[in-house]
C-alpha positions as CSV (number, residue, x, y, z in Angstrom):
1,M,-2.5,14.9,22.2
2,L,-3.3,16.2,18.8
3,G,0.6,16.6,18.7
4,R,1.1,13.5,20.7
5,V,-0.7,11.1,17.7
6,A,-0.1,13.7,14.5
7,S,3.0,12.0,13.5
8,H,1.3,8.2,13.5
9,G,-1.8,9.3,12.1
10,M,0.3,11.0,9.1
11,G,2.2,7.6,8.8
12,L,-1.3,5.8,8.6
13,A,-2.1,8.3,6.1
14,L,0.5,8.1,4.0
15,G,0.2,4.4,4.1
16,G,-3.1,4.7,2.0
17,V,-1.9,6.3,-0.7
18,G,-0.3,3.7,-2.7
19,Y,-3.5,2.3,-2.9
20,S,-5.3,5.5,-4.0
21,V,-3.0,5.9,-7.0
22,L,-2.9,2.5,-8.0
23,A,-6.6,2.7,-7.7
24,T,-6.9,6.3,-9.7
25,F,-4.3,5.6,-12.2
26,V,-4.7,1.9,-13.1
27,T,-8.6,2.5,-13.7
28,L,-7.4,5.9,-16.4
29,F,-4.6,3.5,-17.4
30,Y,-7.1,0.7,-18.5
31,L,-9.7,3.4,-20.0
32,S,-7.2,5.3,-21.7
33,R,-5.8,1.5,-23.9
34,H,-9.6,0.5,-24.2
35,W,-9.0,-2.8,-22.0
36,N,-11.1,-4.5,-20.0
37,G,-10.4,-6.3,-16.6
38,A,-9.5,-3.0,-14.2
39,A,-11.2,-4.3,-11.5
40,L,-9.6,-7.5,-11.9
41,C,-6.2,-5.8,-11.5
42,L,-7.5,-4.2,-8.6
43,S,-8.5,-7.6,-7.0
44,A,-4.9,-9.0,-7.4
45,F,-3.8,-6.1,-5.6
46,A,-5.7,-6.4,-2.9
47,V,-5.5,-10.3,-2.9
48,S,-1.2,-9.6,-2.6
49,F,-1.8,-7.3,-0.1
50,I,-4.0,-9.4,2.2
51,T,-1.9,-12.0,1.8
52,A,1.5,-9.9,2.3
53,R,0.0,-8.6,5.2
54,L,-1.2,-12.5,6.4
55,L,2.8,-13.8,5.6
56,F,4.5,-10.9,7.4
57,I,2.6,-10.4,10.6
58,H,4.8,-10.3,12.6
59,T,7.7,-8.8,11.4
60,I,7.4,-5.5,13.1
61,D,8.2,-7.5,15.9
62,R,10.7,-9.0,14.9
63,F,12.9,-6.1,13.3
64,G,11.0,-3.1,14.7
65,G,8.6,-0.6,12.6
66,F,11.3,1.4,11.4
67,Q,13.1,-0.9,9.2
68,V,9.8,-2.6,8.4
69,A,8.4,1.1,7.2
70,M,11.9,1.4,5.3
71,V,11.7,-1.8,3.5
72,C,8.2,-1.3,2.6
73,L,8.2,2.1,1.3
74,S,11.1,1.2,-0.4
75,V,9.5,-1.7,-2.3
76,E,6.2,0.4,-3.2
77,A,8.8,3.1,-4.6
78,L,10.2,0.2,-6.5
79,G,6.4,-0.6,-7.7
């Protein structure tokens, strides 16, 4: 059973890396520049993420999971 779900679980775990990195390094970057508003930056990211999820809810059904994953990873890598 573990072998059958391991690849999907790894994909789900790697999908959270972008948010984790952003949450960690944005706050450190704001701290190093003595800026206020790191929470606002994280909130803007969260709102953008939720909006994208709502707008593109049916893209996996239309184009397939692999194509959608490749586009998402490409956009994330560009960011």
